[in-house]
C-alpha positions as CSV (number, residue, x, y, z in Angstrom):
1,M,15.6,-9.3,9.0
2,E,13.2,-12.3,9.7
3,Y,15.6,-13.8,12.1
4,V,16.0,-10.6,13.9
5,D,12.1,-9.9,13.9
6,T,11.8,-13.5,15.3
7,V,14.3,-12.9,18.2
8,R,12.3,-9.5,19.0
9,R,9.0,-11.4,19.1
10,F,10.3,-14.0,21.4
11,H,12.1,-11.6,23.6
12,K,8.8,-9.9,24.3
13,N,7.9,-13.1,26.4
14,Y,11.3,-14.6,27.3
15,P,14.6,-13.5,28.4
16,L,17.1,-12.7,25.7
17,E,19.1,-15.9,25.8
18,D,16.0,-18.2,25.6
19,A,14.5,-15.9,22.9
20,V,17.7,-16.2,20.7
21,R,17.6,-20.1,21.1
22,L,13.9,-20.3,20.5
23,A,14.4,-17.8,17.3
24,V,17.2,-20.1,16.0
25,D,15.1,-23.1,16.3
26,Y,12.1,-21.5,14.8
27,C,14.0,-20.2,11.8
28,I,15.5,-23.6,11.2
29,A,12.0,-25.3,11.3
30,H,10.5,-22.6,9.1
31,D,13.4,-22.6,6.4
32,I,14.7,-19.2,7.5
33,L,18.3,-19.0,7.1
34,R,18.1,-22.9,7.7
35,E,21.5,-23.9,6.1
36,F,23.4,-20.9,7.7
37,L,21.8,-21.5,11.2
38,L,22.4,-25.1,11.0
39,A,25.9,-24.9,10.1
40,N,26.5,-21.8,12.5
41,K,24.1,-22.4,15.3
42,V,26.5,-22.1,18.3
43,E,27.9,-19.0,17.0
44,V,24.8,-17.4,16.2
45,T,23.3,-18.0,19.5
46,S,26.3,-16.8,21.5
47,M,26.6,-13.6,19.2
48,G,22.9,-13.1,19.6
49,I,23.1,-13.3,23.3
50,F,26.1,-11.4,24.0
51,E,26.5,-9.0,21.3
52,Y,23.2,-8.0,19.9
53,D,22.4,-4.3,20.6
54,E,19.0,-3.2,19.3
55,E,19.7,0.3,19.4
56,L,22.9,-0.1,17.2
57,H,20.9,-2.5,14.9
58,K,18.3,0.2,14.4
59,K,20.8,3.0,13.7
60,T,22.6,0.4,11.3
61,L,19.4,-0.1,9.3
62,L,18.6,3.7,9.4
63,K,22.1,4.3,7.9
64,E,21.8,1.7,5.3
65,G,18.2,3.1,4.3
66,F,19.7,6.6,4.2
67,D,22.7,5.4,2.1
68,E,20.7,3.5,-0.2
69,G,18.3,6.6,-0.7
70,Y,21.3,8.8,-1.2
71,D,22.8,6.6,-3.9
72,K,19.5,6.2,-5.7
73,G,19.1,10.1,-5.5
74,Y,22.5,10.6,-6.7
75,D,22.1,8.1,-9.4
76,K,18.8,9.7,-10.4
77,G,20.4,13.3,-10.7
78,Y,23.4,12.0,-12.5
79,D,21.2,10.4,-15.1
80,K,19.2,13.6,-15.2
81,G,22.4,15.7,-15.8
82,L,23.3,13.5,-18.4
83,E,19.9,13.7,-20.2
84,D,20.0,17.5,-19.9
85,G,23.6,17.6,-21.0
86,L,22.9,15.5,-24.1
87,S,19.9,17.6,-24.9
88,E,21.9,20.8,-24.4
89,A,24.6,19.1,-26.8
90,N,22.1,18.3,-29.4
91,E,20.8,21.8,-29.5
92,L,24.4,23.0,-30.0
93,I,25.0,20.6,-32.8
94,N,21.8,21.5,-34.4
95,E,22.7,25.4,-33.9
96,K,26.3,24.7,-35.6
97,D,24.7,22.5,-38.4
98,K,22.4,25.5,-39.3
99,I,25.2,27.9,-39.2
100,I,27.2,25.6,-41.6
101,A,24.3,25.3,-43.9
102,D,23.7,28.9,-43.8
103,T,27.5,29.7,-44.6
104,L,27.5,27.1,-47.5
105,A,24.4,28.8,-48.8
106,E,26.1,32.2,-48.7
107,N,29.2,31.0,-50.1
108,A,27.3,29.5,-53.0
109,R,25.4,32.6,-53.6
110,L,28.6,34.7,-53.5
111,K,30.4,32.5,-56.0
112,A,27.4,32.6,-58.3
113,Q,27.7,36.4,-58.1
114,L,31.3,36.3,-59.0
115,A,30.6,33.9,-61.8
116,E,28.0,36.4,-63.2
117,R,30.6,39.4,-63.0
118,A,33.3,37.4,-64.3
119,G,31.2,35.9,-67.1
């Protein structure tokens, strides 16, 4: 992003071709993508001059931001759904445990009554 911002800053005062060359040199001098730019200076310069499309770049950034926000929202909703599902499952387990305890207590009471009558 810093490289693109640097190109834009230079492009305010220079033609695109000069702005790209100046931006590459500036970034190398200021350790911004230094190794990459040193290794790919010719390709970056030609691509920046002939293929840079600011409108497409903005749309790409917007889409990436939207996708990231969507993913975060989806993950948050998924986590919330799991949390709610676990909470509901725990409630059902507690209800089941109470029913079992009540049933066991009733069985014990009935066995005691039978024992009294038989005894």
